[in-house]
N, C-alpha and C positions, 0 to 999 in steps of 0.2 A: 657693258660699261656705259653705253649711252643711256640705258634705262636707269642705271644707278645714279648718273649725273642728273637726270630729270627728276628722280625721286628726292634728291637732296640739294636742289638748286637754291633753296631758301637759306642755305648755310653761307652763301656769298664767299666762296673760296676760289682759289685758282683752278679748281677742278671743273668749273663751268666754262672755261675758255673753249672756243670752237676747236682749236687744234687738239685739245685733250679729248674732246668728244669723238672726233673722227680720226680713228687710228690710221685709216688709209691715207688721208691728207698729210698726217704727220710723217708717215713713212716716205711718201713721195717727196716731201720737202727736205727731209734729211738725206735722201738719196741724191737729190739735186745738189745740196750743199757739199756732199762728199765728192761728187764728180767735179764740181767747180774747183774745189781745193786741189784735186789731182791735176787739173789742167793748169791752174795758175801758180800753184806753189807745191809741187810734188814732194819737195824735201820736208815740208811741214805736215806730211800725211799722218805720222804717229800722233801728233797733237790733235789733229782733226778726229782721228779714230777715238782717242781718249775722251775728247769732248762729247762725241757721240755716245760712247759707253756711259759716261756720267749722266747724260740726258736720259738714256734708257733706264738707268737705275732710278732716277727721280720719277720717271714716268710710272714705273712699276710700283714704287712706294706710294705715290699719289693715288694710283689705281686701287691699291690695297686699302688705303685709308677710305677712299670713296665707297668701295664695296662694303667695308665695315660700317660706315655711317648708314648706308642704305639698309643693311641687315638690322641694325639697331632700330631704325625707324619703323621697320616692318615687324619687329619682334614683340610678342606679347610678354611683357616683363613679368607679370604675375605667373604665367605659365612656365616661363624659363626659371624663375625662382623656385617654383614647385619641383621642377625637374632636377634642379641643382641639389635641393634638399634631399630628395629620395635617392639621388645618385651618391651623395656623401654617406648616407646611411648604409646603402648597399656596399659601398667600397670599404667602409669600416668593418662591416660584418664579414666581408670576404677576406680582408687582410687578417682579421683576428682568427678566423677559421684556418687560414693558410699558415699563420704563425704557429698555432697549436699543433697542427699536423706535421709541420716542418720540423719543429723542435723534437717531437716524438720520433720522427724518422732519423734525425741527426743523432739522437740518443739511442738509436737502434732498437726502438720499442714499438714501431709501427708494424702492424700485421693485419692485413685484410684477407689473408689466405690461411687462417689458422685451421680451418677444417681439413686442409690438405697436409697438415702437419709440417708446414714449412717453418723454418727458423725465422724469428723476428729480425735478426741481423741481416739475413739475406733478403727478406721482403723489403726492409727499409732501404737497403742499397738499390734494389731494383726500382723502387718507387722514385727515388731521387734521380736515377738515370732516366726514368720514364718522363718525369716532368721537365727535365732539362732538354729532352729531345722533342717532345710533342706538346708541351704545355700542361697546365694543371686544370682539372675540371672541377666546376662548382655546381652542386646540385641544390638549387633553391626549391624548397618544398612548401607549397602554399595550401592552407586549408581555408582560404577565404571563400566566401560564398558570393558568386556573381549575381545572385538573385537579390541581394541586399545592396542598395544603391551605394552606400559609403564603402562597402567592401569591394564592390566592382571598380570603383575609382582607385582604391588601393592596389588592386590587381593590375589595372592598366598602368598605374605609375611604376609598379615593379617591373613590368615588361619593358617600359622605356628605359628604366635604370639599368637593366641587364644588357640592353643594347649599348649603352654608354660604357659599360664595364669592358667591352671588347677593345676600347681605345686605351686601356691601361696596360702598361708593361712594368715588370718588377725586376730590379737589379739587386745585386748583393755586394756588400762591401764589408771589410773587416772593421770592427769597432776599435778605433785607435785611442780614444780618450776613455776616461773612467765611466763607469755605468751611470747614465743620466737619470734613470729611474730605478729605485731599489727593487730587487727581486724580479727584474725584467730582463729576459735574455735576448729580446729582439727590440730594436729601435727603428723608427721610420723617418723618412724625409720624403715629402711629396712636392712635386713641382710640375709645371706644365699649364695647359689650358684645357678648355672643353674638347678641343680637337685631339689632344694627346696628353695623357697623364703618365708621368714616370714616378714610380715609387721605389725608393732605395731602402732596402732592409739591411740594417747594420747588425752583424752577428759577432760575438766574441771569437777570438782566434781559434778556440777549441772547436766550436761548431762550424766556423767558416772553412776549416781545413777538411771537414767531412763532406763538403759540397762536391758535386761533379766538377771536373776540370773546366768544362765550358762555362759554368756559372761563376767559378772562381776567376776566370779570365775576363769577366765583364759581359758575358752573354745574358740576354734578357729572357724573362719568363713570361709567356703569354697566358692570359686568363681566358678561359672558355666557360661560359655560364649557360646553364639550362634551367628552365622553370617548369615544374610539374605541379599542376593545381587540381584540387578537387574539393568542392564544398561538402562539409560533413552533414549539413542540415538539408532535409528535404522540405522545400518551402510549401506553405499552405496558402491557398487562395490565389495562386499564380495562374494566369491563363496558360492554356496548353501551348499556344504559339510562343509566348514569352519563355516558357520553360524550355522548349526545344531550342530556341535561339541561344539561351544562356548555356545549355549543354553543348551546343555546337561551338560556342566561344571557347569553352574549356577544352573541347576536343581538338580544336585547331591549335591552341597553345601547346597542348601536350604532344601533338603530332610533330610540330615544328621542333620541339625540344628533343623528341625521339630521333629525328633525323640528325641533329647535332651530336647526340650521343653515339649514334651509329658511325658517324664520320670519325669521331674520336676513337671509337673501338677499332675501326679499320686501320687507323694510324698505329694504335697500340699493338694490334695483331702483327702488322708488318714489322714493327720495331722489334718485337720479341722473336719472331721467326727469323728475321735477318741476323739477330744477335746469336741465335742458336746455330744457324748455318755457318757463321764465321768462327764459332767456338770449336776448336779442334778436339776438345775434351768431351764433347757432347756424346752421351750414351743413350741407349734406348730408354733407360729409366728416366733420364733427365728430360728427354723429349716427351715422354708420357706425363711427367709432372707439369710440363708446359701446356700440353694439349688439354688436359682435364679441366683446368679453369677456363680455357678458351671455349671449350665445348659447352660448358655451363653458361657462359656469356651468350653464345649463339642461341641457346634455349630461351634465355630471358629476353633476348631481342625479339624472338619470334612470338613469345607470349605478349610482350608489350605491343607488337604490331597487330596482334589479334584484337587487342582492346581498341586500338585506333581504327580498325576497319569496321567496327560495329557502329551503325548510325544511331545517334541519340534518339531516344523515344521508341525504338523498336523493341519487340519482345526478345527476351533472352539477353539483354544487355548485361555485361558483368558488373559486379558491385563496384561503385565508384571508389571506395577506399582502397580496393585492391590495386588500383593504379598507383597510388602513393606507395604502398608497401613494395610492389614489384619494382617500380622505378628506383626506389631507395636501395633495394638489393642489387639492382643492375649497376647503379652508380657507385655503390660501395665496392663492388668487385673491380671496378675500373679505377679505384683509388681516389675517388672524388672527395672533396671537402663538402660537408653538409651544412646547410643553413635552413632552418624552418621558420615559418612566419604565419601569423594569424592577425585578427583585428586588434587584439590587446597585447599580444606577446606572452599571454599567461595561459588561458584556458586550453585551447587546442594545441598550442605549441608545446607546452610542458607535458601534456599527455602523449604527444607524438614522440618527444624525447625519451620519456619513460619506456615507451614501447620499443624504440630503437635500441636503447641500452639493453633491454632484456633480450632482444633478438641478437645483438652482438655477442652477448655472453653465451647464447645457445649456439651461434654459428662458429665462433672462434675459440671458446674456452670450455666447451664440453658441458654446458648446462643442460640438464635433462629436460625434454619438452614438457613433461608433466609439472615441472617447477616454474614454468614460464609466467603463469598468472601470479604466483606468490612473489616472484622476483619483481614483477611490475608493481605490485603493491608496496614492496620495500622501497623501490626506486621512487615511488610517488611520495612516500612518507619521509624519505631522507635525502632525496636527490634534488634535481634542478627545480622541481615544482615548489618545494619549500623555500628555497632561496629567492625565487622570483616573487612568490607571494609575500615574503617579508619586505620586499622593496616596493610593493604596490598594494598597500593595505586598503586603499580606497577603491580598488578595482574589484568588481564582483567576479568571483571565480566559479562558474557553473557551466555545465555542458547541457545543451538542449536534449530533451528526452528523445528526439527523433534521430540523434546521432547514431552512427553505426555501433553495433554491439561490441566490436573490438575495442573501441574507444570508451564506451560506457563502462566496461569492466575496469578501467583505470580510475574511475571517478571515486572521490572520497565518499564515505557513507553519509547518510542524511542526518546523522546525529551531530555533525559538525567536526568530528575527529578528522585530522589530516590523513 
């Protein structure tokens, strides 16, 4: 507090008074006043205590204001503005992804366990109970290249924004008035400060009644975000030392995210096992249906850990793009919401989405593996890539020739056809 007063003494406020600076002197003085009032006028002790409490309240409020002034004086406003902007973008992306997946689950259409022939209605209800108990996971997938200066800054901004997302809680309320936006089933209200953001999602009565009881009764939903990143280009003309440094940067980012995913998985596993133990109708078949997806998650965690244990630059390092594919598979089985990003939001993002759509069809809807490439080609010609390109006509849409083969197979032909 004394340092804060010293930093902001030029503001010429009451905060520069000596008794405000030295809390020990202030405490001794009021202790003396209180004892004196007890000796001279004990019947007036309640008024003395009330006066002391009011002074304490003013002291705390003044101290809070003084600390805020000191923080503002030492804050880089341009850096803070930059952080606010990227946080707003990340929050909007996360809420949109959550709203889409939530509406699908409330309509009983969400299913990330289709390969186990589980019913969408049952999977949707389980996912709603899951996020109510342990929160919702967001998988931010980056194809930014840290070897490019601008993209490295974007990646660092994204890491800071995801830290701020942990301060966000989501509440649900029934929509009482008429629909504010046509053809929109979810409405938002955001309030709070940088220290804590509360987002209220308003749902129509039909959807709100499908929420778990805890969320209907005002319980909050925590957002848990992870970032897996891998540059698709192999840089040319980069010093070996710089190359290893950037590889280590990506490795550290992915390793930290993997630890968060493991923590979420442990909570998920405990939640389902506890639920199965408390269910008196559990049978051997139901327990087997539960353990099969969990065993697959164990295998994916071990595979991701093997990628993290390999030192960058050593021989036998696994392909970089496989980190993105395996992490996406792992997070998908955990019921995560997916957000992908690149430098323009077009080239690598839309190719990644086309690949993910084809994999989802193969995993959950019985698409034959030999039809995967053909499906990716159809998704490229008629899916997200076409819509994004139509909105960004001036942005060049091309993939570097050194990109991984899995992504180059999604590229349009050189004759200009989409």
